[in-house]
N, C-alpha and C positions, 0 to 999 in steps of 0.2 A: 428573481434570484440572481445573485452576483457571484461569479466564480473567478477567483484570481489565478493567474498563470505566471510563473517565473519564466519570462521570455528568454532569459539568458542561461537557463538551466540545461545542462547537458553538453556532451562532447561536440555536437554539431549545431549549437545555438549561435545566432538566432534564426538561421535558415530553416532548420527542421521544425523549430517551435512555431515559427510564423506559419509555415505550411500546415502544421498540425492544427493550429487554432482556426485557420481558414476552413479546413475539413470539418472540424467540430461544429463550427458556427452553422454550417449547412444542415447539420443533423439535429442539433439541440432545439428545443422549443424556442419560438421567437422572443419570448419574454425573459430568456436567460441572457444576461449581460456578461460578456467576457472582459475582465479587467486585466490588462497586460502590464507587468512590472519589468522595466528595463530602461536603459538610456533612451530618452524620447527620440532624439534625432536618428540614432542608429536603428531604432525599431521602425520608425516611419520609412527610412530609406530601404529597409529590408522589404517592406510591403511594396514600395515603388519598384525595386529590382525584380519582384515577382509579377509586376503588372497588376497588383491587387490594391484595393482601397482599404485604408485603416479606419474609415469613417464609422463603421459599425462596431468598433471596439473602443473601449476606454483605455487610454495609456497613462500610467502613473510613472512619473520620472523617478528612476532609481539608478543613479549614475555609477554606483559601485557594484562589482561582481565578485562573488566568492568563487574562485576558480576550483576546478576539480582537484588540483594538486595542493591547494591551500590547507593549512592546519585548521580543522573545523572550529575549535574553540577560540584560537587566536584571531582567525579571520573574522569571526562573528563580532568580536569585540572591537577589532580595528576598522571594520567597515560598517558603520551604523546606517549608511545610506545604500546598503546593498539591496538587491532585489529580494532576497530572503527576509532581511530585517524589516524592510518597508512593507512587504506583503503580509508577513505574519503579524505585524503590529496592527495593520488595518483589519485583518481577520479577527484578532483578539478584541478589537473595539466594536465588533459587530457590523463593520462596513462591508464585509464579505460573508458569503454563506459557506465557502469552501476555498481551499488554496491547493494548487498542484505545482510540483517542481521535479524536474529530472536532474537537478544540480547535485552538488556535493552532498551525499547522503548524511555524512557525519555532521555537516553544518546544518542541514535541515533538522536533524534530531536535536542538536544543541539549541537551535533557535526555538524549536517547539517546546522543549523543556524549560527554557529561559523565559519565553514570552507567553505561550499558550498554557503550559503546565498540565499536570495530570488531573484527571477527574478525582475529586476528594474520595478517598477510600481505595483507589487503585494504587497498588504498591509499585508496579512497573508496567509501562505500556508494552505492546508487542506489535508486530506486523505479521500479516497473513498472506499467503499466496494460494492460487488454485492449482490443484494437481488433477489433470483430466483423467477420466476413466473411459474404457472402451464403449460403454453403453450410452455415452453422452452426458453422464452425471459428472460431478467433480467432488474431490475432497478438499477441504480448506485446512491448510497446514499452518500452525502458529506455535511458537515464534520461529522466524527464519533469520534472525540475526541481531536483534537489538540487545538481547541479554544472553550471553553464552553460559553464564552461571546463574542458576535459579534455585529458589527454595520451593518446597512443595506447595506452600500457600500461594506463591506467585503463579505456578502452573495451574493451580485451581482457578485463579482469577482469569488466566488466559482462556480457560474453557468457557467461562461466562462471557467474556468479551467476544470470542470467536463465534460462539453459538448465536449470540444476538446479531452479529454481522451476517451469519448464514441465514438467519431467519428474516431479518428486515430488509437486507439489500439483495439477497439471492433467492428469497421466497421459499426457503426450505422449512417446512413446518415441523416443529419439535425436532430439530436436528440431533442426531446421535453423536455423542462425543466419545472419542477413543483416545487412549494414551499410547503413544508410540513406545514399543518395547522390543526386547529380543525374543519374546515368547508371549503366548496368550494367557498363560497360567498366572494367577494372582501373585504367586511367590517368585516370579521371574524378575530379572532386572537388577540394576544397581540400587544403592541406598535411596537415591533421589526418587526414582520411579516407584519403588516399593512404598515409600512414605506417601507419595502423591496418590497412588492407587488407594491406599487406606483412607485418604481424605475424600476421594471422589466417589467411592463405591456406594455410599449412601446419600449422595447429594440430592437435595431438592431444588437446586439452582439450575440444573441442566440435566439432560437425559443421558446418563453415563452408559456407554456401550461395553466398556472393558478395555483390556489391552489389545493392541494391534501390532503385528509384525510388519517389517518393511514392505513385503510383497502385498500386504493388505491395502496399502495406499492406492493400488491400481485395481483392486478387486471390487466390482460392482456389488452394492448391497451392504458394504461394510460401513463404518462410521462416516458421517458427513463432515465432521470436524475432527482433526487429529492434532493432539497437543504434544509438544516436546520443548526442550530448552533451545535457545537460539543457536548454540553450537551444533547440535544434531540437525536442527531444521535447516541451517545454512548449508551444511554438507549435502543434505538431501536435495535442496534446491539447486545447488551448483551441479550436482550429478545429473539431474534431469535436464538442465540447460546444456550440459556437455553431450548427453545422449542425443538430444534433438539436433545439435550442431553436426554430430557425426552422421546421423541419418540424412541430414540435408546435403552434406558433402557427397554422400554416396548415392544421392538421388533415390532414396528409399522412402520418401514421405507419402502419406496417404491422408485421408480426411481426419483420422484420429491423431496421427503424429503431428499434423499441422496445428493441433490445439495446444501443443507444448510451446509454440512460438510466443514469447512474451509480448510481442507486438499486439496480439489479440486482446491482451488485458490492460496494457499500458502502464498501470501503476497499482499500488496497494495502499490502503489507509493505515495510518498509525492508530491503533485501537487503544483506547484508554486515556486519551487527552481531551481537553475541553472543546475542541473545534475539529472540523473535518479537514484533515491534511492528508494529501495523497503524495506518495513518493514514486517517481518514475525511474526507469533505467537510464543511466547516463548516456548510453549509446542509442537512445530512442530515435526511431525513424519518424517521419511525419505521421504515419499510421499509428504508431505507438503513442505519440503525443496526443493525437485525436482521441484515442481510447482512454488515455489518462485523464483528459479533461472531461470526457463523458462519464467516466466512473466517479469523478469528483462530484459531478451533478447528481449521479444516482445515490451516492452516500448522503449528500445534503438533502435530496428530495425525500429519502427514506426517514429523515429525522433521526438517524442512528445515534448521533451524539447525545441528544436529549434523552433518548430511551436508555442509553447507558448510564447517564447521570442519575436518572430516576431509579435504575436498578441498583446502583451502588449506594 
């Protein structure tokens, strides 16, 4: 298996990304080849500065970098030799089994839609994150930012995408799918949620649980997958991140609250596109980069993309 990594992606690249791939290399199976995309000389020098060898990695020269402050669409067009453009092109040609980047999120999404494209039948892709629960389980929340405005049929497809992700990557058998709402009753919510509920309630494509309120996200035994539009999902995600930061500053963390640290997950897949692409946090530490790379391997190993293609 070959996993591509944008070695220049992130606020602290290439230092943290090189440290992260070194950590991942020690954990991943020996037959997994990590392919690093970045300026060759700069990448090799970063290994040397850390006193590490680059011999166990394949380095593909990608001399241009889309910076975090660049305009995503313009930068992708103006920098055809960027780490993102070169990496996604190799992925699309089948030369990689997965690709991970903690770089400019907008540019990653533009590149994916331009090069990788959506699975035929998928209206809009989405991204999903894990929301930890006190009993050790998790809720998978989708979408968390790609599409702030959605139609009911788009949310219906999110439920299919996220439930397959929960099943094949996280091992949740017949995951329960819930719809995030302001009440549990069928007639609650805005026009979008009401219409989506009517679509979902008799679905044979997934195991519909019903409406969930915000506090149900953290309640054990509730839905395994929680669906909402990207506007709501992003607000929920940022609020959980802020809550974790406050608790950390106040030295109030414990085993449960530690699970809200994004470093433990590293990245999240773009669900609904033709290849395995994982987006990481721009401020990723070496540990977060390591987990992003490992999760890319897990998604590729689960053959999730092929299963989604067959489903649609």
